[in-house]
C-alpha positions as CSV (number, residue, x, y, z in Angstrom):
1,M,-4.9,17.1,-81.1
2,E,-1.4,19.2,-80.5
3,P,1.4,17.7,-78.3
4,P,1.3,18.7,-74.6
5,F,3.2,21.8,-73.8
6,T,6.9,21.2,-72.4
7,A,8.7,22.9,-70.0
8,G,10.7,25.2,-72.4
9,E,7.1,26.6,-73.8
10,T,6.4,29.8,-73.3
11,V,3.5,30.2,-76.0
12,L,0.9,28.3,-77.8
13,P,1.4,26.9,-80.8
14,R,0.4,28.6,-83.9
15,P,-2.5,27.8,-85.2
16,V,-2.6,26.0,-89.1
17,E,-4.5,26.8,-92.0
18,A,-5.0,25.6,-95.5
19,L,-1.9,26.1,-98.0
20,P,-2.3,27.7,-101.8
21,A,-2.0,25.5,-104.6
22,P,1.2,25.6,-106.1
23,A,1.0,28.6,-109.3
24,L,0.4,27.3,-112.5
25,A,3.3,27.1,-115.1
26,A,2.4,30.2,-117.0
27,A,2.3,32.2,-114.0
28,T,5.6,30.7,-113.0
29,R,6.9,31.7,-115.9
30,K,5.7,35.4,-115.9
31,L,7.6,35.5,-112.7
32,A,11.0,34.8,-114.3
33,D,10.4,36.4,-117.3
34,K,10.3,39.7,-115.0
35,L,13.6,39.0,-113.1
36,I,15.3,38.2,-116.5
37,E,13.9,41.6,-118.1
38,R,14.4,43.8,-114.9
39,F,17.0,42.5,-113.4
40,R,19.3,41.1,-116.0
41,T,19.1,37.2,-114.4
42,E,19.8,34.4,-116.9
43,E,16.9,32.3,-117.4
44,P,18.0,28.7,-114.9
45,A,18.5,31.9,-111.9
46,A,15.2,33.5,-112.8
47,L,13.6,30.2,-113.1
48,A,14.6,28.6,-110.0
49,L,13.4,31.7,-108.2
50,A,10.2,31.6,-109.5
51,Q,9.7,28.3,-109.4
52,A,10.1,28.7,-105.2
53,A,7.7,31.7,-105.2
54,V,4.1,30.7,-103.5
55,D,2.7,33.4,-105.5
56,P,4.4,34.2,-108.2
57,A,2.0,37.3,-109.2
58,A,2.5,38.8,-106.0
59,A,6.2,38.5,-106.1
60,R,6.4,40.2,-109.7
61,Q,4.1,42.4,-108.3
62,A,6.7,42.9,-105.8
63,A,9.4,43.1,-108.3
64,E,8.4,46.6,-109.7
65,S,9.4,47.9,-106.6
66,P,11.9,46.2,-104.9
67,E,13.3,46.7,-101.7
68,R,16.6,48.4,-101.1
69,L,18.9,47.0,-98.6
70,P,22.4,49.4,-98.0
71,V,25.4,47.1,-97.7
72,P,29.0,48.5,-97.7
73,G,29.9,49.5,-101.0
74,G,26.4,49.6,-102.5
75,I,22.7,48.6,-102.4
76,I,21.3,45.0,-102.9
77,L,18.1,44.6,-104.4
78,A,15.3,41.6,-102.9
79,I,11.7,40.8,-103.0
80,R,9.6,40.0,-100.2
81,T,7.8,37.2,-101.1
82,E,7.1,33.4,-99.7
83,V,8.6,30.1,-101.0
84,W,7.6,27.0,-101.0
85,A,10.6,25.3,-98.3
86,R,10.8,21.8,-100.9
87,G,12.1,24.4,-103.7
88,I,15.0,26.1,-101.7
89,V,18.6,24.8,-100.3
90,P,20.2,26.0,-97.0
91,D,24.0,27.2,-97.5
92,P,25.8,23.5,-97.1
93,R,29.2,25.9,-96.7
94,N,27.0,27.3,-93.7
95,P,29.3,30.2,-91.9
96,R,29.3,28.9,-88.5
97,T,30.7,25.8,-89.0
98,G,33.8,27.2,-90.0
99,P,35.8,26.1,-87.1
100,S,34.9,22.8,-87.3
101,R,36.4,22.6,-91.2
102,R,39.4,20.5,-92.0
103,H,41.2,21.7,-94.8
104,P,43.5,19.9,-97.1
105,V,46.5,21.4,-95.8
106,S,45.8,19.6,-92.5
107,D,46.4,16.9,-94.3
108,M,43.3,15.4,-93.1
109,I,41.1,15.0,-96.1
110,G,40.2,11.3,-97.2
111,K,40.8,9.8,-93.5
112,G,37.0,9.7,-92.2
113,E,33.4,10.4,-92.6
114,A,34.1,14.4,-91.6
115,T,36.7,14.8,-93.6
116,R,35.9,12.5,-96.9
117,F,35.5,15.7,-99.0
118,R,37.7,18.8,-98.9
119,P,35.3,21.8,-97.4
120,L,33.3,23.8,-100.0
121,A,34.6,26.6,-101.7
122,E,33.5,30.0,-101.0
123,S,30.8,30.6,-103.6
124,I,31.7,33.5,-105.7
125,A,29.7,36.0,-108.1
126,A,28.5,35.3,-111.5
127,P,30.2,36.8,-114.2
128,D,29.1,40.2,-116.0
129,G,27.2,41.8,-113.2
130,R,24.4,39.1,-112.8
131,P,23.1,39.1,-109.5
132,E,23.7,35.0,-109.3
133,L,25.9,32.9,-107.1
134,L,28.5,30.1,-108.5
135,Q,29.4,27.0,-106.1
136,K,31.7,24.7,-106.9
137,L,31.7,20.8,-106.6
138,S,33.6,18.0,-107.1
139,N,30.1,16.2,-107.5
140,Q,27.1,15.5,-106.8
141,E,27.8,13.7,-103.4
142,H,30.1,16.4,-102.3
143,L,27.4,18.5,-102.1
144,A,25.5,15.6,-100.3
145,W,28.3,15.2,-97.9
146,A,28.5,18.7,-97.3
147,A,25.0,20.0,-96.8
148,Q,25.6,16.8,-93.6
149,Q,27.9,18.4,-92.2
150,A,26.6,21.7,-92.0
151,K,23.1,20.2,-90.7
152,A,24.6,18.2,-88.1
153,Y,26.6,20.9,-87.0
154,V,23.7,23.4,-86.8
155,L,21.2,21.1,-85.3
156,D,24.1,20.4,-81.9
157,H,24.8,24.4,-81.9
158,N,22.0,26.1,-83.3
159,D,18.7,24.1,-83.0
160,W,15.4,26.0,-84.5
161,R,13.5,23.0,-84.7
162,D,11.1,22.9,-81.1
163,S,10.7,26.6,-82.1
164,I,9.2,25.8,-85.5
165,R,7.4,22.7,-85.0
166,N,5.2,25.0,-82.9
167,Q,5.3,28.3,-84.6
168,G,7.1,28.0,-88.2
169,V,9.3,30.3,-89.7
170,M,8.1,33.6,-88.5
171,T,11.3,35.9,-90.1
172,E,11.9,36.2,-93.2
173,V,15.1,33.8,-94.7
174,W,17.4,35.6,-98.0
175,L,18.1,33.4,-101.1
176,A,20.2,34.4,-103.5
177,A,19.9,32.0,-106.9
178,T,23.1,29.6,-107.0
179,T,24.3,27.6,-109.6
180,F,26.1,24.7,-108.6
181,Q,29.0,23.6,-110.9
182,H,30.2,20.2,-111.1
183,E,33.9,19.3,-112.0
184,D,32.8,15.6,-112.9
185,G,30.6,16.9,-115.7
186,T,27.3,16.4,-114.2
187,P,25.2,19.2,-115.4
188,D,24.6,22.0,-113.5
189,V,21.9,23.2,-111.8
190,T,20.5,26.3,-110.4
191,V,18.3,26.8,-107.2
192,P,18.0,29.5,-104.3
193,V,20.5,28.6,-101.8
194,T,20.2,31.0,-98.3
195,A,22.6,33.3,-97.8
196,E,22.4,33.3,-94.1
197,G,23.3,30.0,-93.3
198,S,20.5,28.8,-92.6
199,S,19.7,27.2,-89.1
200,R,16.1,27.6,-90.3
201,V,15.8,26.2,-93.4
202,T,17.8,23.1,-92.2
203,S,15.3,22.6,-89.4
204,V,12.2,22.9,-91.7
205,H,13.8,20.2,-94.1
206,D,14.5,18.2,-90.8
207,L,11.4,18.4,-89.8
208,L,9.7,17.8,-93.3
209,G,12.0,14.6,-93.6
210,L,13.6,16.5,-96.0
211,R,17.2,15.7,-97.8
212,S,18.4,19.3,-98.8
213,A,20.9,18.2,-101.1
214,D,18.3,16.6,-103.1
215,V,16.5,19.8,-103.5
216,P,18.5,20.7,-106.8
217,Y,18.1,17.8,-108.7
218,V,14.5,16.3,-108.0
219,Q,11.8,19.1,-109.0
220,D,8.2,17.5,-109.5
221,V,5.7,20.6,-109.2
222,G,3.1,17.6,-109.8
223,K,4.0,15.5,-106.7
224,L,4.3,19.1,-104.7
225,R,1.0,19.7,-105.7
226,S,-0.3,16.7,-104.7
227,H,1.1,17.0,-101.3
228,I,-0.4,20.2,-100.5
229,R,-3.4,18.8,-101.8
230,K,-3.5,16.2,-99.0
231,L,-2.1,18.2,-96.1
232,N,-5.4,20.6,-97.1
233,E,-7.6,17.7,-96.9
234,A,-6.6,17.1,-93.5
235,I,-7.7,20.3,-92.0
236,S,-11.1,20.0,-94.3
237,A,-11.6,16.6,-92.6
238,A,-11.2,17.4,-88.8
239,E,-13.6,19.1,-87.1
240,D,-11.5,21.9,-85.5
241,P,-8.5,22.8,-87.0
242,G,-7.2,22.7,-83.4
243,Q,-7.7,18.6,-84.1
244,V,-5.7,18.1,-87.2
245,D,-2.9,15.4,-86.7
246,P,0.2,17.0,-85.0
247,G,2.8,15.7,-87.7
248,V,0.3,17.4,-90.2
249,A,0.8,20.5,-88.3
250,V,3.8,20.4,-88.2
251,M,4.1,20.4,-91.6
252,L,1.8,22.9,-92.5
253,R,4.0,25.2,-90.5
254,C,6.7,24.2,-92.2
255,E,5.8,24.0,-96.3
256,K,6.1,27.8,-96.7
257,L,8.6,30.5,-95.4
258,P,8.6,34.5,-95.3
259,A,12.1,35.3,-97.8
260,L,13.7,38.1,-99.3
261,L,14.7,36.8,-102.8
262,L,17.9,39.0,-103.5
263,V,17.5,39.9,-107.3
264,G,20.3,42.8,-107.8
265,F,22.6,44.9,-106.6
266,E,23.8,48.8,-107.5
267,P,27.1,49.5,-106.2
268,N,28.5,53.1,-104.8
269,N,30.3,54.9,-107.6
270,G,33.6,53.9,-107.2
271,T,33.9,50.5,-105.6
272,A,34.9,47.3,-107.3
273,A,32.2,45.2,-104.7
274,D,30.5,42.6,-106.7
275,F,27.0,40.8,-106.3
276,G,29.1,37.9,-103.5
277,V,30.8,41.0,-101.6
278,A,27.3,42.3,-101.5
279,V,25.5,38.9,-100.5
280,K,28.6,38.7,-97.5
281,S,28.2,42.0,-96.1
282,L,24.5,41.8,-96.0
283,V,24.6,38.3,-93.8
284,A,27.8,39.9,-91.7
285,L,25.5,42.6,-90.8
286,R,22.6,40.7,-89.3
287,H,25.5,37.5,-88.0
288,V,28.7,39.1,-86.9
289,D,27.7,42.2,-85.8
290,Y,24.0,41.8,-84.5
291,P,22.4,41.2,-83.3
292,K,23.8,37.7,-82.1
293,P,27.3,37.0,-83.7
294,W,28.4,34.2,-85.2
295,G,30.9,33.5,-82.0
296,E,34.2,34.9,-82.7
297,A,36.0,31.6,-83.8
298,A,33.6,31.6,-86.5
299,E,33.5,35.4,-87.5
300,N,37.3,35.2,-87.5
301,E,37.0,32.3,-90.3
302,A,34.5,34.4,-92.5
303,L,36.9,37.2,-91.8
304,A,40.1,35.4,-93.2
305,D,38.6,33.8,-96.0
306,A,37.4,37.3,-97.0
307,V,40.6,39.1,-96.3
308,V,42.4,36.5,-98.9
309,D,39.2,36.3,-101.4
310,E,39.9,40.2,-102.1
311,I,44.0,40.3,-102.1
312,E,43.2,37.8,-104.6
313,R,40.9,39.8,-106.6
314,Q,42.6,42.6,-106.6
315,G,45.1,40.7,-108.3
316,L,48.3,40.7,-105.1
317,I,48.5,37.5,-105.0
318,T,47.8,34.5,-107.6
319,E,45.5,31.9,-107.1
320,R,47.7,29.3,-106.1
321,K,49.0,31.5,-103.4
322,A,45.5,32.3,-102.4
323,D,44.8,28.6,-102.4
324,W,47.7,28.0,-99.9
325,L,46.9,30.6,-97.5
326,R,43.3,29.1,-97.0
327,G,44.6,25.9,-96.2
328,A,43.2,24.4,-99.8
329,L,46.1,22.5,-100.3
330,V,47.6,19.4,-99.4
331,P,51.2,18.9,-98.5
332,E,51.9,17.7,-101.9
333,Q,50.2,20.2,-103.8
334,A,51.7,22.7,-102.2
335,Q,55.4,21.5,-102.5
336,A,54.1,20.8,-106.4
337,A,52.6,25.1,-106.6
338,G,56.4,26.3,-105.3
339,F,55.7,26.6,-101.4
340,S,56.5,24.7,-98.9
341,A,54.5,22.2,-97.1
342,D,55.6,23.3,-93.6
343,P,52.8,24.4,-91.6
344,S,55.0,26.4,-89.1
345,V,56.0,28.4,-92.7
346,R,52.7,28.9,-93.8
347,A,51.4,30.2,-90.4
348,A,54.7,32.4,-90.3
349,A,53.6,33.8,-94.8
350,I,49.9,34.0,-93.0
351,V,50.9,36.9,-89.6
352,R,53.0,38.2,-92.2
353,L,50.1,39.1,-94.8
354,F,47.7,40.3,-92.3
355,A,50.1,42.8,-90.1
356,E,51.2,43.6,-93.6
357,R,52.0,47.8,-93.7
358,D,52.3,48.1,-97.9
359,Q,49.3,50.6,-98.3
360,T,48.3,48.1,-101.3
361,V,47.9,45.3,-99.6
362,H,46.8,47.1,-96.1
363,S,44.0,48.2,-97.8
364,A,42.7,45.5,-99.4
365,V,42.5,44.2,-96.0
366,R,40.2,46.6,-94.4
367,V,38.0,46.8,-97.5
368,A,37.2,42.6,-96.7
369,I,37.0,43.7,-92.9
370,T,34.7,46.7,-93.0
371,S,32.6,44.8,-96.0
372,Q,31.3,42.0,-93.6
373,S,31.9,43.9,-90.3
374,T,31.1,47.7,-89.0
375,R,34.4,47.9,-87.0
376,K,35.5,51.2,-87.7
377,N,39.5,50.9,-85.7
378,I,41.1,47.5,-87.3
379,T,43.8,46.7,-84.8
380,T,47.3,45.1,-84.9
381,K,45.3,42.8,-82.6
382,L,42.5,42.2,-84.4
383,L,44.1,41.1,-87.3
384,L,46.8,38.4,-85.6
385,D,43.4,37.0,-84.3
386,I,42.3,37.0,-87.8
387,A,45.3,35.6,-88.9
388,S,45.3,32.7,-86.4
389,S,42.0,31.2,-87.8
390,L,43.6,31.0,-91.0
391,V,46.8,29.0,-89.3
392,M,45.0,26.7,-87.4
393,R,43.7,24.8,-90.7
394,S,46.8,23.3,-90.4
395,V,46.2,21.4,-86.9
396,A,45.0,17.7,-87.1
397,E,43.1,17.9,-83.8
398,E,39.9,16.6,-83.7
399,D,39.1,17.5,-79.9
400,G,37.4,21.0,-79.9
401,R,37.9,22.1,-76.7
402,K,41.6,21.4,-77.2
403,R,41.3,23.4,-80.7
404,E,39.2,26.1,-79.0
405,R,42.6,26.7,-76.2
406,M,45.3,26.2,-78.9
407,R,43.1,28.9,-81.2
408,K,43.6,30.8,-77.9
409,Y,47.2,30.5,-77.4
410,L,47.9,30.7,-80.7
411,K,46.2,34.4,-80.5
412,S,48.6,35.5,-77.8
413,A,51.9,33.7,-79.5
414,F,51.2,36.1,-82.1
415,S,52.1,39.3,-80.5
416,G,52.1,43.1,-81.8
417,E,56.1,42.5,-82.3
418,L,55.2,40.8,-85.4
419,A,53.5,43.5,-86.6
420,K,56.8,46.0,-87.1
421,S,59.0,45.2,-90.5
422,W,60.2,41.3,-91.4
423,Q,59.2,39.2,-94.2
424,A,58.2,35.9,-95.1
425,T,60.7,33.7,-96.4
426,F,61.1,30.2,-97.3
427,R,64.6,30.3,-96.1
428,A,66.1,26.9,-94.2
429,A,65.5,26.4,-90.7
430,D,69.2,26.9,-89.8
431,E,69.8,29.6,-92.3
432,L,67.5,31.6,-90.6
433,S,68.9,30.7,-87.3
434,A,72.3,32.3,-88.8
435,V,71.0,35.5,-89.8
436,A,68.7,35.7,-86.0
437,L,71.6,34.7,-84.5
438,A,73.8,37.8,-85.6
439,E,71.1,40.2,-85.2
440,V,71.0,39.5,-81.3
441,Q,74.8,39.7,-81.3
442,Q,74.7,42.7,-82.8
443,G,72.3,44.2,-80.3
444,D,69.6,44.3,-82.7
445,P,67.3,41.6,-82.6
446,G,65.1,42.3,-86.0
447,A,63.8,41.1,-88.7
448,A,64.9,37.1,-88.4
449,T,64.3,36.9,-84.9
450,R,60.8,38.1,-85.7
451,E,60.4,35.5,-88.3
452,L,62.1,32.7,-86.4
453,A,59.5,33.6,-83.7
454,A,56.5,33.4,-85.9
455,R,57.6,30.3,-87.3
456,S,58.0,28.5,-84.0
457,A,54.9,29.9,-82.4
458,Y,52.8,27.2,-84.6
459,P,55.3,24.2,-83.4
460,L,55.3,25.2,-79.2
461,V,51.4,26.0,-79.5
462,V,50.1,23.0,-80.9
463,N,52.2,20.6,-79.1
464,G,51.2,22.1,-75.9
465,Q,55.1,23.6,-75.1
466,I,53.6,27.1,-74.2
467,T,50.5,27.8,-73.2
468,A,48.5,30.9,-71.3
469,D,48.3,31.5,-67.7
470,R,46.3,28.6,-66.6
471,G,45.2,30.0,-63.2
472,T,46.3,28.9,-59.5
473,T,45.2,25.6,-59.0
474,D,47.8,23.0,-58.9
475,N,49.6,26.0,-62.1
476,D,53.6,25.5,-61.3
477,Q,53.9,28.4,-64.2
478,P,56.7,30.6,-62.7
479,D,54.8,33.8,-64.1
480,R,51.3,35.0,-66.1
481,R,53.2,36.7,-68.8
482,H,51.1,35.2,-72.5
483,P,53.0,33.3,-74.9
484,G,53.8,36.1,-77.1
485,E,55.7,38.1,-74.3
486,V,58.0,34.7,-73.6
487,I,58.4,34.0,-77.2
488,D,59.3,37.8,-77.7
489,R,62.0,37.3,-74.8
490,M,63.4,34.0,-76.2
491,R,64.4,36.0,-79.4
492,S,66.0,38.7,-77.7
493,T,68.9,36.2,-76.3
494,P,71.2,33.8,-78.1
495,H,70.1,30.9,-76.4
496,G,66.7,31.9,-77.1
497,I,67.8,31.6,-80.6
498,H,68.7,28.1,-80.0
499,Q,65.9,27.4,-78.7
500,L,63.6,28.8,-80.9
501,T,66.2,26.9,-84.2
502,Q,65.7,23.2,-82.4
503,T,61.9,24.0,-81.8
504,L,61.9,23.9,-85.9
505,Y,64.2,21.3,-86.3
506,D,62.2,18.8,-84.0
507,F,59.1,19.8,-85.7
508,S,60.1,19.2,-88.8
509,E,60.9,15.6,-88.0
510,G,57.4,15.2,-86.4
511,R,58.7,15.3,-82.8
512,R,57.4,17.5,-79.3
513,A,60.9,20.0,-78.9
514,R,64.0,18.8,-76.8
515,K,65.6,21.3,-74.5
516,V,69.2,23.1,-75.4
517,D,71.7,24.8,-73.5
518,E,73.3,28.5,-74.4
519,T,75.4,26.7,-76.9
520,G,72.0,25.0,-78.4
521,Q,73.5,21.2,-77.7
522,V,70.2,19.0,-76.9
523,V,70.1,18.6,-73.1
524,R,70.1,14.9,-71.7
525,N,69.5,13.9,-68.3
526,V,71.5,11.2,-66.6
527,D,70.1,8.3,-68.5
528,G,71.0,9.8,-71.9
529,R,67.5,10.9,-72.8
530,D,66.5,13.6,-74.2
531,I,64.5,16.5,-71.7
532,L,61.9,17.7,-73.7
533,V,60.7,21.6,-73.5
534,T,57.4,22.6,-71.2
535,D,56.0,25.7,-70.2
536,S,57.2,26.4,-67.5
537,D,60.7,25.4,-68.4
538,L,60.8,27.9,-71.2
539,R,59.7,30.8,-68.5
540,R,62.3,30.0,-66.3
541,T,65.0,29.8,-68.5
542,F,63.7,33.3,-70.2
543,P,62.0,34.7,-67.4
544,P,60.4,38.4,-67.9
545,A,62.8,41.8,-67.8
546,G,63.4,42.6,-64.2
547,A,63.4,39.2,-63.3
548,G,67.1,38.4,-63.1
549,P,68.5,35.0,-63.9
550,S,66.6,32.0,-62.7
551,L,67.4,30.5,-59.3
552,T,69.8,27.3,-59.4
553,P,69.3,24.9,-56.6
554,A,72.7,23.6,-56.2
555,P,75.2,26.5,-58.0
556,E,78.5,24.6,-58.2
557,N,80.6,27.9,-59.9
558,P,81.1,31.3,-60.0
559,A,78.6,31.8,-62.9
560,E,76.0,30.3,-60.8
561,L,76.7,32.0,-58.2
562,L,76.5,34.8,-59.8
563,G,73.1,34.4,-61.2
564,N,71.4,33.6,-57.3
565,A,72.9,36.8,-56.7
566,L,71.1,38.3,-59.0
567,H,67.8,36.6,-58.6
568,G,68.1,37.9,-55.5
569,L,68.6,41.5,-56.3
570,A,65.7,40.9,-58.7
571,S,63.3,39.8,-55.9
572,A,64.6,42.6,-53.4
573,V,63.6,45.0,-56.4
574,Q,60.4,44.1,-56.9
575,A,59.8,43.5,-53.2
576,L,61.1,47.7,-52.8
577,E,58.6,48.5,-55.7
578,A,56.0,46.4,-53.9
579,A,57.0,48.2,-50.2
580,V,56.7,52.2,-52.2
581,K,53.5,51.3,-53.6
582,G,52.5,50.4,-49.9
583,V,53.7,53.6,-48.5
584,E,51.7,55.7,-51.1
585,A,48.4,53.4,-50.6
586,V,48.2,54.2,-46.7
587,Q,45.5,57.4,-47.1
588,S,44.0,59.6,-45.0
589,E,40.3,60.1,-44.1
590,D,39.5,62.1,-46.7
591,G,41.4,60.3,-49.2
592,T,44.3,61.7,-50.0
593,R,48.3,60.0,-49.4
594,V,49.5,60.3,-45.8
595,I,53.1,60.1,-46.9
596,D,52.5,63.4,-49.1
597,S,51.3,65.6,-46.0
598,L,54.1,63.6,-43.4
599,G,56.9,62.6,-45.2
600,A,59.3,60.2,-44.0
601,D,62.3,60.5,-41.5
602,K,64.7,62.9,-43.0
603,G,68.0,60.9,-42.0
604,D,66.3,57.6,-43.5
605,C,65.6,59.3,-46.6
606,E,69.3,60.2,-47.1
607,A,70.0,56.7,-46.3
608,W,68.2,55.2,-49.0
609,R,69.1,57.3,-51.4
610,N,72.7,57.3,-51.3
611,V,71.7,53.3,-51.7
612,L,69.9,53.6,-54.7
613,Q,71.8,56.1,-56.0
614,D,75.2,53.7,-55.8
615,V,73.0,50.8,-57.1
616,L,71.6,53.0,-60.2
617,F,75.4,53.8,-61.0
618,K,76.5,50.6,-61.1
619,L,73.3,49.5,-63.6
620,P,74.3,50.5,-66.7
621,V,78.0,49.1,-66.2
622,W,76.7,45.9,-66.1
623,Q,74.4,46.3,-68.6
624,Q,77.7,46.9,-70.9
625,R,79.7,44.4,-69.9
626,S,76.5,42.2,-71.1
627,I,76.7,43.9,-74.2
628,Q,80.7,43.4,-75.0
629,R,80.3,39.6,-73.9
630,H,77.1,38.1,-75.1
631,G,75.8,40.8,-77.5
632,T,72.5,40.7,-75.5
633,P,70.2,43.6,-76.9
634,T,70.2,46.4,-75.1
635,E,70.7,50.5,-75.6
636,D,74.1,51.6,-76.8
637,F,75.6,53.3,-73.8
638,S,78.6,54.6,-75.1
639,D,80.2,56.0,-71.9
640,P,77.7,55.2,-68.6
641,Y,79.9,57.1,-66.4
642,D,79.1,60.6,-67.9
643,E,74.9,59.2,-68.2
644,L,75.0,58.2,-64.3
645,D,77.1,61.7,-63.4
646,A,73.7,63.3,-64.8
647,E,71.6,61.4,-63.4
648,R,73.3,61.7,-59.9
649,D,73.1,65.6,-60.0
650,E,69.3,64.9,-61.5
651,L,68.5,63.2,-58.6
652,D,70.4,65.5,-56.0
653,E,68.9,68.5,-56.8
654,L,64.9,66.6,-56.7
655,G,65.9,65.0,-53.4
656,E,63.0,62.9,-53.4
657,V,63.3,59.5,-52.7
658,D,60.1,58.7,-54.1
659,E,61.4,59.6,-57.7
660,L,63.7,57.2,-57.8
661,G,60.6,54.8,-58.8
662,E,60.2,56.3,-62.2
663,A,63.6,57.2,-63.0
664,D,64.7,53.3,-62.8
665,G,61.3,52.1,-65.2
666,E,58.3,50.3,-63.6
667,L,58.7,46.7,-63.4
668,A,56.2,44.3,-65.7
669,D,55.7,41.1,-64.6
670,G,53.1,40.1,-67.9
671,T,49.9,40.7,-68.9
672,V,47.3,38.3,-67.7
673,D,45.6,35.5,-70.0
674,E,42.1,34.6,-68.9
675,S,42.4,31.3,-71.4
676,A,41.1,27.9,-70.2
677,P,44.1,25.0,-68.9
678,V,45.9,23.5,-71.7
679,G,44.9,19.8,-71.9
680,G,47.5,18.6,-74.1
681,G,48.9,19.0,-77.7
682,A,48.2,17.6,-81.0
């Protein structure tokens, strides 16, 4: 009897039927020969695909008119057939597992079962345009480990077993002949591997009690023939197919499944895409954009790898640098190859690469992304979001929720300002700091300050010392700016440059960033202990433009008294802005603004205008004094009095109070970030 319905079931189990006997060797040989002749497939790959086919004769006939699957860059040729589940392998590098992988750059490899080996590299196209893929392994155990990691993730996040147990696999899986190459000298083995995961084949193998990693090394047609015969005998022995043993029924539904054998690729004229790129494009069309995305994190992981692969393929970076950017080198290997072992330096290099305006590099980035996504508008935000996925590979944090928060905060920390002109260098922190400080003191924070911001964003986020908006419950954040806005404010002041530099110093020593004063000296409490930087502290010390200096509770000198007075002025200006909006918000029954029809008292307006004009006259003067004393970056007002005279004449001609708000500019309080609350750093 079939198992009883569960609450989640909505359809009856699919009836079982007898399975065809595995094909004879002669039929398998004929299909392999057809694949070699028609598609230039090599012998091992052709034989692997032929042995997996349930009906080689039908597959051979389908090969005469293969299906044509359009992808960016060309056409993939495919044969629709049925395959034996015991003759195929789910992708051991399932793209869904991308966010959970731990790469050598994190220095976690070999420190636990989940990191016993480095992640498998992306499979690549076979040479000479053959429709095959190559996958490198350290050894046979490497494949077993990777397959088990992928299986555990899939069954935890995308479990199809309940559906397949009752219905079998109803839509085709995509299979590409893949050769596993072993670095320990084990002979190469070739087997059909699912191109898109596959969660379904993983579930099928689990239901069959089959270890996926054994399939490439154990191919016994005689044993399969005996197994199928026993299953069919179980059907014959039952008076009614519905009376078949439940365990046998599950096997009957799972032993074969529909498939598309990817057997060729015809590139468009003028494109350099190969079979490997084409297969990735086909997979992306199903999983990245439609019908159900893998999720933003997994999507960005796949796109990040594709970008680095394409830039390397076009010869714009060396193979070793590509490994460094991917996170495939442990710190010692990175240093030996001439790269920095500091993840903050690597983070800056990645951000710069993805925001590169050089046409050659940008063209490679565009090719990589559009090959896997139908996005037509590659924005700076998208590029920096993808870059953050590569940067995250350095993070050793194991907690999935914390990692996801870090990922979101990094994305918002790498602001659009970092897309402007600068270079990722290997300069020491003190050298970079000196150049950045000089830029700020000259009133022009530029390339060095951007590089400093890109480097310091990594330790501030990873150590939980800067976060996005944490909402309103138990929140001591003084504003709702995203991390990139706070860091951008910091890089525009000498005090901020000192704090960003101290962040790099402390990070290189394996500690959280300590607070510094305006001269760059570490601040200590009354007990002589260092004070660590917090998100709220950074926001108060480096407030948004227009907020004025932070309020000093007990001012002790003229500078602190002035700071408090300016803080009060900022509050008054913000209140004025809100009051003006309140006046304009009053509407009549027909929806028009009442102030536009009734106006305000003439005497009041003249008095308000005189006060505001006087303030507008003073602000540029104060601004110029700040430039002269601190080198704070502002516009160059060579003669503020001449400018104010012209502005005053213009305002007198307008004679309208509500124009003053536009003359002075809108105050911004930052962009709200919907990210979840922080739970602590690494």
